[in-house]
N, C-alpha and C positions, 0 to 999 in steps of 0.2 A: 668280422667281415660284414661290410654294409650291404644289405641286399641290392642288387644291380636294379632289379625293378620287381614290384609287386603291383599286380592288376587286379582291382576289386571294383566291381559296379562303375566301369569307365574312369576309374581312378588309377594313377600310375605314381607309385611311391618309389623314389630314388634317391641316392647320395646327391647332396647339393654340390654345385661346381662354380666355379668362379663367375661365370655368367650370370648366377643367379643372385649376386650381390645386390644390384638395384632393388629388386623386388623384395629381398629379405630385409634390407634396410628400410624400405617403406612399411613393412610388416611391423617391425620393432620399434619404428618411430610412432606408429599407431598405438602398439601394445603399452609403450611406455609413456604415452601422452605428452610426448615431447621430440623436438627435433635433435636427434644426435648428431655430434660431430662426424660428418661423412668422411673425412680424411682418416681419422681416428678409427672409425669402424671399418674400412676397407681394409686398414693395416691389421687390424685385430682378426678380420675375416679371413685374409690372405694367410696369416700365421697358423689359424686354427684349421684351416683346410689341410694344411701339412701335417698337423699333429695326429697321430694314430689314436690316441686317447679322447679325442674330441669327435663326435659323430654329428653330422647335420644331415637330415633328411628333408625332402620337399614332396610335397603331393602335388600332381598335375592332373588337370581335367582338360581334355580337347587340346592338349599343348600348352596351357596355361598353368603357371604356379598359383595355386590356391591356399597352400598351406605350408607350415615349416615347424619343425621340431629340432631342438638341439639337445645333446646329451654330453656330459663332461664326466671322464672316468678318473676315479683315484683309487690308488690302492691303500686302503685304511687298515692301520694295525688293528684296531679294536673289532673290524670284521675279518681279519686275515684274508683278504682278496679284494677283488674289484668290485668297486661300487660306483654305480651310474647314477648322475643327478640330472634329471631334466632342468635344464636352464631357461629355455623359451618354447613356448607352444603357441602358434597363432594360426588361425584360419580366417579366411577372409570373411567378413560379415555376411555377405550374401548368399555365402554357400555353408553358413553354420547350421547345426541341427540336421546334417545330412551325413553323419558319421565320418567326416573326414577327419576330425581330432581323433576320434576312436581308432580309425585305421593307421594314423601316423603313431599313436601309442602301441598299437598292436604290432607294427612293424619294429618298433624299437624294443619292445618286449621280446621279440623272436631274436632278435639281434642281441640282446642281452643273455638269453638262454644258451644261443651258438657261442658266445663269447665267455661263457661260464661267470656272468657276474654273480655276485652274493645277493645284491638287490638293487631295486631301482627307487631312488628318492625323487621327490619334488617339494619344492617350497612355492608358496604363492602368497600375493599379498592379502591380508585379511580382508580387505574390501572386496576381494573378487569372490563372493559368496558362490557364485554359479560355477567358477572354476573349481572350487572345492568339490562341490557336489560332482561335477564331471569327473575329477579323479578318484573320488571314493566309488563312483560307478566303475571305474576301470580298475578296481581292485588295491587301491592305495589307502592306506589307514593313517589317522592322526596319531602318530607315537612319539612325537618329538615336538618341541618348541624352540624355534629359531629365533636368536636375538641378533640384531643388526646395529653396529655402530659406524655413523658415516664418518669418513676421514677426508 
């Protein structure tokens, strides 16, 4: 169950909804350093909002969305249970270093515990060394190597 709201330090964390699509689109274009196909993005976003195994959380401050985290859940044989994988995490640059990302990850961690996940995983681009340090501070450990083949 996605927390309906979590308030900390004037920060409100809630489940993302359809009207969050424009800001999340902008966040992910910035994160990926490219302009995503907006029609395709909206189609995937709508589909994923309806999927009970995909969690989208946003952080709001003063009524404005300033951060986003997504988690996709799989039932993996080799873990004999639910594994959540953080797919995207973005915090607006002007509010970074204010614990927004930390609180988004903490909200997801709480959700994962409530939903009896076996673990949470995250993959990040090797060039994002600050991101790796962030996740290590949040308790993630580099235990695997991910290989990618573009299709």
